N, C-alpha and C positions, 0 to 999 in steps of 0.2 A: 490392361495396356491396349489401347485401340489405336489401329492404323488406318489411315485414309485408304479407301478402296483403290487398288491400282488400275490404271487404264489398261484395258485389253482390247486387242483388235477384234475379238470375237464379239458378236452381237447376240441378242436373244434369237435363238433358233426356233423355227416353227416348221411344222410338217408341210411338205410341198416346196420348201425354200430351196434355191440352188445354192449349193456350198462347194468348197474346195478344202483339201486337207492342208493343215499347217505343216510346212516342211520341218522336219526334226530329225535328229538322229535316233534311230530305231532302238539302239542298245543303251539309251541313257538311263533307263529305269525299268524295273519290273512293274507290270500292270496286269489288272485283271483281263483287259482286252488289249491284246497285242497290237503294235504298230509295226508296220513293215516299211522298208525304204521306199518300195514302188509307190506307196500311198500318196507320196509328196506330189506326184504328178496327176493325181486323180481329181475328178470333180464330178458332181452328180446332184441327186434331189434327195432331200430328207423324207423318207417314207414314214418313219415312226420314231418317236422320241419317248424313251422309257424313264421312269423315275429312279433308277439306279445309275443315271449318268451315261447311259449308252444311246445310240441311235442306229436305226437301220438306214443305210444310204444306198439308193439305187444308183450305181455308178453309170455315167454316160460312157458307153462303149468306145466312143472316139478317144477318150482320155487313157484308155488302157495301153499298156505297153504292147508293142506289135505282136509278140509271141503270145501273150495272154489273151488279146482279142482275137487272134486267129484260132486258138484252141476253143475259145467261147463260141465262136461262129461255126467252127466245125462241129462241136457237140450239138449246137442248135439244129443244124442241117440234119445230122444223124438222128436226132430225137424226132424232128418233123417228119423225115422220110419213114422212120419205124412207126410212127403214129399213123401216117397215111396208109401205109401198108397193111396195117391191122384193121383198117375200116373196110366194109363191104363197098363194092363199086357203087351201089344205090347211095350209100352214106356219103361217099366222097363226091357223088355229083351234086348232092345237096348243099355242100359247103360253099361259102362265098370266097372269094380270092383272099380277103382279109384273114379268114379263118385258116385258109391253107397256108399262109405266111406268118404264122404267130411267131413271136420272138421271146426269147428268154431274157429275163433281167439278171444283171450281175449285181447282186446285193451283199453289202458287207455290214457286220455289226461292229461298230467302232465306239470309242469314247468320244463324248460330245466335245471334250477339251482339245481333241485333235482337229476340229472342224472350224471353219471360218466362213462367213458370208462371202459368196463368189465375187461380189463387187468391192470387197475391202483388200487393200494391198497386203499380200502376205509378209509377215515378219521374216528376217533373215533366218536361215536354218540354224537350228541349236547343234552345236558340236560337243563332243565329249571332251576335248582338249581343255575347255574352261572349267575350273573348279565351281565357278558360279553358274548355275543353270537357271535361266529364267524360263519358267513353266507357264505356257499360255493356260489361262483358266477361264472358265466360263461359270459365271455366278449361277447356281442351280436355282435361285429364286427367280431369275428372268426367263426361265425355260419352261414352256408348257410341256407337261409330262403326263404319261398315262402308265399304269402298271403293266409289266410284261405278263402276258398270258401264260398260265401254267401248262404242262403237258396234258393234264386231264382236260382243261378247257379247249385246248387245240384238238384233242382226240374227240371230244364231244361235238365240237364244231364240224369236224371232218365227217363224223357219223351222220349228223344232221343233214350236211351236204349230200352224202351218198344216198340217204334216204329220199331227199328232194329229187335227185336224178333218177332214181328207181321209180318214184310216183309219176314223174313227168313221162317216163318211157312207157309205163302202163297206160297212161291216158292217150298216148299216140301223138 
């Protein structure tokens, strides 16, 4: 039994693409990657798409709810201040203004079926009242994917990075 492919408001997502979340009821189904109600107001940029149907999204901080944005910015200031205090006066004087004002990213791991191109009109929110739930779907074949790195690969990359930092420090 073959059915015609359904029209979906989602398009093929690519890394670097500006997206927004599809508004839907967070409690409609159990999923491996959770969806929370406040996601419906978020937009951002796709950082990485994985072959398991998930994506890392760097959320634009202006789309965060006020309380979450304030917590994020306070944490950022606290981390920046702590880092600057940990540096010697000589090291601090060598920093550029951009280096002194680093910012933290607010990144979420989400299901790609919860994302839509920023320029596409969002469908109406899905609600639990209806017995028939229309689930937005993104055809996996139209998405560029890459495998998610394993913990061992991340640890190896981190070790190599730290060795590079130590090597540069010794060279002066």
